[in-house]
N, C-alpha and C positions, 0 to 999 in steps of 0.2 A: 642375121639382119637386125638392125637397130629399130625400135618402135618408140613412138613418143606417147606419153600417158599423162594426163593432167588430173589433178586431184584437188578438191576443196575439202579441207577438214574443219568442222565446226568445233574447235577445241574448248569452247566455253560451255559446251552442251554434253551431258553424260547420256548415253543411251545404252540399251540392252539389245541383244540380238532380235529378240522378239518385236522390237519397235521398228524394225526396217520396213515392214509393209506400210506402216503409217508414214514413215518418211517418203517413201515412194508415192504414197497417195496424195501427200501435201504438194508435192512438185507436179504430180498429174493434174491436180486441180488448179495449181497456180499458172501452168503453161500447158492449158488443154490442146492448143493448136500445134504444139510441137510434139509430134508422136515419139520423138527419141526419148522423152522423159517417161513414157508409159507403154509404148508399143501397141497402143490401141488404134486402129483404123476408124476413119469417119464413119463408115457404114456399120460399125459395130463389130467387126472382125479384128483379128489379131495378127500383128507382123511378126513373122518368124525370122526375120533378118537379124544379123549379128547386133546385140544391143551396144550402141555406142556411147550410152549413159548409164551407169550402174551405180548400185547403192551399197555401202560399206559401213560396218562399224570397225574403226581404226583405233586401236589402244582405248577403247571404251567410248569413243566420240563418232558421231555420225558423219559420214563424207559422201561425196559424189566423186565418181571417177569418169572421166572422159576420154574416149578412144577414137582415133580417126576424126570423123566430122564431128563428133562430140566434144573435141578440144575447142574449137572456135565458139561452140554453142555455149559451153560453160564460161569461157571467157567473157561472152557477151552478157551474161547475166549476173556476173561476180559483184558488180557494185549495187545491183538492186537487191541483193540479199541482206536485208537488215534484220529479219526475224524468222523464226519457224514457229508455225502453230500446229500442234499435235495434241489430239484429244482435247481441244479447247484450252490448252495451256500454251501461253505465249512465251517463246524463248527469244530474248533479244540476242544479237550477234554483234557485240562490240568489237569482237576480234574473230577473224577466220583466216586460215592459212591456205594459200594457193600454190601449188607445186607443179611444175612441168619438168618432167624426168625423161631421158632417153635410156632405154635399157635394151639389152640383148634378148632376142627371141630366136631359138633355133638349135640344131644339134651342136654337140661339143664333144671332144674326147675325152673329157673328164666326167666322173659322176658327181652330182650335185645334190645335196640334201634338203629336202623340203618337208613341210607338214601342212596339214589342212587345219586351218584355225576356225573354220566353220563347217557344218556337215556337208559332207559330199554326196550329192544327189546322183549316184552312179547308175542306178537301174531304171530302164524302161520297164514297161509292163511285161513284154515277152522276154526280157533278160531276167526279171524277177522270177518268173516261172522256172527258168533254167537253174538260177542261182539256188533256190530253196531245195532242189533236188540233189544238190552236191554235197560231198563231204567238205570239211573245212579246209584241207590243203587245195582241193578243186576250186573251192570258193575264192581263196586267196589268189590263185593263179588266174582265175576268171577276171577278178578285179584289177589285176595288173594289165590284162589285156584291154579292158574297158578304159583304164587310165590313159593307155597310149593312143586309144581311139579318140578320147576327149582332147588330147593334144592336137590331133588333126582338125578337130572342129575349132579350137582356139585359133590355130594357125590361118584357117580359112578367112576368119574375121580380119585378118592383116594382110590377106593375098599372098601368103606364104605357103608354099607347097612342100611337105615332108617327102623327100625321095629316099627310097630304101628304108620305108618305116620298120621293117624287120630288124634294122640295125639300132632302133631305139630300145634300149634294155631298161625295164622297171624292176627294181627290188624294193619291198617294204612289208609293212603289215598293217592290216586294216581291222578296225573295231566297229561293230554295228552299233548304230545309235538310232532309236525310233523318234521321229519328229513329227509335230503336229504341222500340218501344211494344208491350208484352206479346209480346216476341220476334218482332215483325213490323217491317219496314221501313215507315215511314209518311212521306209527303211533307208537309212542313210549311213555314212561311215566318217569315222576320224581315223588318222593314222600318220605315220612318218613313212616317207618313201625316198628313194634316190633314183635318178634318171640321168642319162647323158643328154641333157636337154636344158637349154636356158628357158626359164618361165619367169616373165616379169613379175615383180613383187605385188601382191594383192589382186592380181588377176585370178579368174575362177576357172575351174573345170567342172564339167557335168552340166546337169539340167538346172534350170533357174539361176543362171549365174548373174542376171541383172539384179536379182534380189539378194544376192549375197551368199548364196550356197557355194560350197566348194572353194573358199578363198585359200590360195596357196601362199605360204610365207617360206622364204628361204631360211634354213636353219644355220 
């Protein structure tokens, strides 16, 4: 299937990956009534629905990604974005780039090469306990299975069902990377992989996708 994705890249501002929570916090405060920007419910809970607005660093610049209903929402705020205020510093936005792309999502007969350009948060707590008891070849195979499951979760956000999931083949090698997340050490991964599946550029796999973890780039 083809899916539409919109992005706004603030290409006059330079950001580090560690600045993404601040970017998300800025938009959460600017648009508190739009839960799509922060996924916090009015009563203090958290929405676990597929995040239709996500935050990225693209080639060193902060960006917003809009998916599904997030596309129209991003269009509606585009002309109101004249500045960013991060940590008390005001960034003017004389230029910003908005791009609407239609890309393929789904199975293919060919293998496509990808890499993670940000840490992939693959392990839930119960999976972490399994992972640390395995030897390295077992760990690598386990991560390939988890990546395939992540593809299922990604596709659900677009209403796409993967039939015959066993026919999705993942090959690759993943390297551990310890990351600070909310003052906790989290085991994440970088790596290159190939899979017979179309993954749209700059979408994410795994946990905390809205915050820019697990960004996939086609090689």
